[in-house]
C-alpha positions in Angstrom: 0.0 0.0 0.0 2.9 2.4 0.9 4.4 1.5 -2.4 1.3 2.5 -4.4 0.7 5.6 -2.2 4.4 6.9 -3.0 3.9 6.1 -6.8 0.6 8.0 -6.8 2.2 11.0 -5.1 5.0 11.1 -7.6 2.6 10.7 -10.5 0.5 13.5 -9.0 3.7 15.8 -8.5 4.4 15.3 -12.4 0.9 15.5 -13.8 -1.2 17.6 -11.3 -1.4 20.5 -13.9 -3.3 18.2 -16.3 -6.0 17.5 -13.8 -9.1 19.4 -13.1 -9.5 21.5 -9.8 -11.8 19.0 -8.4 -9.6 16.1 -9.2 -6.5 18.0 -7.8 -8.3 18.9 -4.8 -9.6 15.3 -3.8 -6.1 13.8 -4.6 -4.3 16.3 -2.3 -6.8 15.8 0.4 -6.8 12.0 0.1 -3.1 11.3 -0.6 -1.2 14.4 0.8 -3.4 15.3 3.7 -4.4 11.7 4.4 -8.0 12.6 4.9 -10.5 9.6 4.6 -12.9 9.3 1.8 -15.7 9.9 4.5 -14.0 13.3 5.6 -13.7 14.5 2.1 -17.2 13.6 1.2 -18.5 15.4 4.4 -16.6 18.6 3.6 -17.7 18.8 -0.1 -21.4 17.6 0.6 -21.1 14.7 -1.7 -21.2 10.8 -1.2 -18.3 8.8 -0.2 -18.8 6.6 -3.3 -18.6 10.0 -5.4 -15.3 10.7 -3.7 -14.0 7.2 -4.2 -15.0 7.1 -7.9 -13.2 10.3 -8.6 -10.2 9.3 -6.8 -10.0 5.9 -8.6 -10.6 7.6 -12.0 -8.0 10.1 -11.4 -5.5 7.5 -10.3 -6.1 5.6 -13.7 -5.6 9.0 -15.6 -2.3 9.7 -13.8 -1.2 6.1 -14.9 -2.3 6.7 -18.5 -0.4 10.0 -18.5 2.7 8.1 -17.2 2.2 5.4 -20.0 2.4 7.9 -22.5 4.7 10.6 -21.3 7.0 8.5 -18.8 8.0 11.6 -16.8 8.2 9.6 -13.6 10.1 6.7 -15.2 12.8 9.3 -16.9 13.0 10.8 -13.3 13.8 7.5 -11.7 16.4 6.6 -14.4 18.1 10.1 -13.9 18.0 9.6 -10.1 19.7 6.1 -10.4 22.4 7.5 -12.6 23.0 10.4 -10.5 23.3 8.2 -7.3 25.8 5.9 -9.3 27.8 8.8 -10.3 27.9 10.3 -6.7 29.0 7.0 -5.3 31.8 6.8 -8.0 33.0 10.2 -7.3 32.7 9.8 -3.5 35.1 6.8 -3.8 37.8 9.2 -4.6 38.1 8.1 -8.0 38.9 10.6 -10.9 36.8 11.0 -13.7 37.0 7.8 -15.5 35.3 6.3 -18.5 32.5 4.9 -16.2 32.0 8.6 -14.9 32.0 10.1 -18.2 29.6 7.4 -19.4 27.3 8.3 -16.6 27.4 12.1 -17.3 26.4 11.3 -20.9 23.5 9.3 -19.6 22.2 12.1 -17.6 22.4 14.4 -20.5 20.6 12.0 -22.8 17.8 11.8 -20.1 17.2 15.4 -20.1 
């Protein structure tokens, strides 16, 4: 569950500008502020089922955006390359062919 929540939070960070105001608000309240479906429903005078449906549809939209644009996947790849490069350089090694290759990989992902 935590893994799913983390993924949805990242996808939300990348794609929230593509959502409607209502979708954005419900997702912020549910995932970022950790409100329950019932609490959100009460605050907005709608049924719990309406909030649930909206959140699930929005999650599916975020996954669809990611499948098409792959911003999160590219972010993960860049982060991995940067981590490897930092580890390589923290070992006190000079800029070797491996480090140069990692730098090229970063540039390719941007």
